[in-house]
DRENDO-1510 file (C-alpha; in Angstrom, 1 decimal, always signed):
<recs>
REC; n; res; u; v; w
REC; 1; UNK; +6.9; +79.4; +38.8 .
REC; 2; UNK; +8.6; +77.6; +41.7 .
REC; 3; UNK; +7.3; +79.1; +45.0 .
REC; 4; UNK; +8.4; +77.0; +47.9 .
REC; 5; UNK; +7.4; +77.0; +51.6 .
REC; 6; UNK; +9.8; +75.6; +54.1 .
REC; 7; UNK; +8.7; +73.0; +56.7 .
REC; 8; UNK; +9.2; +75.6; +59.4 .
REC; 9; UNK; +7.0; +78.2; +57.7 .
REC; 10; UNK; +4.2; +75.6; +56.9 .
REC; 11; UNK; +4.3; +74.4; +60.5 .
REC; 12; UNK; +4.1; +78.0; +61.9 .
REC; 13; UNK; +1.2; +78.8; +59.6 .
REC; 14; UNK; -0.7; +75.7; +60.8 .
REC; 15; UNK; +0.1; +76.7; +64.4 .
REC; 16; UNK; -1.2; +80.3; +63.9 .
REC; 17; UNK; -4.4; +79.0; +62.4 .
REC; 18; UNK; -4.9; +76.5; +65.2 .
REC; 19; UNK; -4.0; +78.9; +68.1 .
REC; 20; UNK; -6.4; +81.5; +66.7 .
REC; 21; UNK; -9.2; +79.0; +66.5 .
REC; 22; UNK; -9.7; +79.7; +62.8 .
REC; 23; UNK; -12.2; +77.0; +61.8 .
REC; 24; UNK; -13.3; +78.4; +58.4 .
REC; 25; UNK; -11.3; +77.7; +55.3 .
REC; 26; UNK; -8.3; +80.1; +55.2 .
REC; 27; UNK; -5.5; +80.5; +52.8 .
REC; 28; UNK; -2.0; +81.9; +53.1 .
REC; 29; UNK; -2.0; +84.8; +50.6 .
REC; 30; UNK; +1.3; +85.7; +49.2 .
REC; 31; UNK; +1.4; +88.9; +47.2 .
REC; 32; UNK; +3.6; +91.7; +45.9 .
REC; 33; UNK; +2.6; +95.3; +46.5 .
REC; 34; UNK; +4.0; +98.6; +45.6 .
REC; 35; UNK; +6.0; +100.3; +48.3 .
REC; 36; UNK; +9.2; +100.5; +50.2 .
REC; 37; UNK; +12.4; +102.3; +49.1 .
REC; 38; UNK; +13.1; +99.8; +46.3 .
REC; 39; UNK; +9.6; +99.8; +44.8 .
REC; 40; UNK; +8.0; +96.5; +45.7 .
REC; 41; UNK; +7.3; +94.6; +49.0 .
REC; 42; UNK; +6.2; +91.0; +49.7 .
REC; 43; UNK; +3.1; +90.6; +51.7 .
REC; 44; UNK; +1.8; +87.6; +53.7 .
REC; 45; UNK; -1.8; +87.4; +55.0 .
REC; 46; UNK; -4.3; +84.8; +56.2 .
REC; 47; UNK; -7.2; +85.2; +53.9 .
REC; 48; UNK; -10.6; +83.4; +53.8 .
REC; 49; UNK; -11.3; +84.8; +50.3 .
REC; 50; UNK; -10.5; +83.3; +47.0 .
REC; 51; UNK; -11.2; +85.0; +43.6 .
REC; 52; UNK; -11.3; +82.1; +41.1 .
REC; 53; UNK; -10.8; +84.5; +38.2 .
REC; 54; UNK; -7.8; +86.3; +39.7 .
REC; 55; UNK; -6.1; +83.9; +42.1 .
REC; 56; UNK; -4.0; +80.8; +41.7 .
REC; 57; UNK; -4.1; +78.2; +44.5 .
REC; 58; UNK; -1.2; +75.9; +45.3 .
REC; 59; UNK; -0.8; +73.4; +48.1 .
REC; 60; UNK; +2.7; +73.5; +49.4 .
REC; 61; UNK; +3.9; +71.6; +52.4 .
REC; 62; UNK; +0.3; +71.0; +53.5 .
REC; 63; UNK; -0.6; +74.7; +53.3 .
REC; 64; UNK; -2.9; +76.2; +50.7 .
REC; 65; UNK; -1.2; +79.3; +49.2 .
REC; 66; UNK; -3.1; +81.8; +47.2 .
REC; 67; UNK; -1.3; +84.2; +44.8 .
REC; 68; UNK; -3.0; +86.7; +42.5 .
REC; 69; UNK; -2.0; +86.5; +38.9 .
REC; 70; UNK; -0.3; +89.9; +38.9 .
REC; 71; UNK; +1.9; +88.9; +41.8 .
REC; 72; UNK; +2.9; +85.6; +40.2 .
REC; 73; UNK; +4.9; +87.6; +37.7 .
REC; 74; UNK; +7.2; +88.9; +40.4 .
REC; 75; UNK; +7.6; +85.7; +42.5 .
REC; 76; UNK; +9.7; +83.5; +40.2 .
REC; 77; UNK; +11.7; +81.3; +42.7 .
REC; 78; UNK; +10.4; +82.8; +45.9 .
REC; 79; UNK; +11.0; +80.9; +49.2 .
REC; 80; UNK; +8.8; +81.5; +52.2 .
REC; 81; UNK; +10.6; +80.6; +55.5 .
REC; 82; UNK; +10.1; +81.1; +59.2 .
REC; 83; UNK; +13.0; +82.0; +61.6 .
REC; 84; UNK; +13.0; +81.8; +65.3 .
REC; 85; UNK; +16.7; +81.4; +66.0 .
REC; 86; UNK; +17.1; +84.6; +68.0 .
REC; 87; UNK; +15.2; +87.7; +69.0 .
REC; 88; UNK; +16.7; +89.8; +66.2 .
REC; 89; UNK; +15.5; +87.6; +63.5 .
REC; 90; UNK; +12.1; +86.1; +64.4 .
REC; 91; UNK; +9.3; +85.9; +61.9 .
REC; 92; UNK; +8.5; +85.0; +58.3 .
REC; 93; UNK; +10.8; +85.9; +55.4 .
REC; 94; UNK; +10.5; +85.7; +51.7 .
REC; 95; UNK; +13.6; +85.3; +49.6 .
REC; 96; UNK; +12.9; +86.1; +46.0 .
REC; 97; UNK; +15.5; +85.0; +43.5 .
REC; 98; UNK; +13.8; +87.1; +40.8 .
REC; 99; UNK; +14.6; +90.4; +42.7 .
REC; 100; UNK; +17.3; +92.4; +41.0 .
REC; 101; UNK; +18.2; +94.3; +44.3 .
REC; 102; UNK; +16.9; +94.9; +47.8 .
REC; 103; UNK; +17.0; +97.8; +50.1 .
REC; 104; UNK; +19.4; +98.1; +53.0 .
REC; 105; UNK; +17.0; +96.6; +55.5 .
REC; 106; UNK; +15.7; +93.9; +53.1 .
REC; 107; UNK; +12.0; +94.8; +53.4 .
REC; 108; UNK; +11.6; +95.9; +49.7 .
REC; 109; UNK; +13.0; +94.9; +46.4 .
REC; 110; UNK; +13.3; +96.0; +42.8 .
REC; 111; UNK; +12.8; +94.0; +39.6 .
</recs>
């Protein structure tokens, strides 16, 4: 597995945690869930919970990432990035090299 987190994404996650005065331990949870027109969707959350039996923890670019063992199977060379170049494309994105195809809007993928 080679999940990566860009400098911009890591910086934005740290900014969100700081701006929301989250003082407890919190992880960036990356997961794959069923849904969308292509079958699967990526999901990002801030999560204070860690299940040591089901989750893997990675520190990438200074951010602790939690991925459940089922989602790891679908996240081969995933790249988490953050965009703020223009209003039409602002926010986090996940590019997953393991995806066989994506839907027209890019919010779901198939394997």
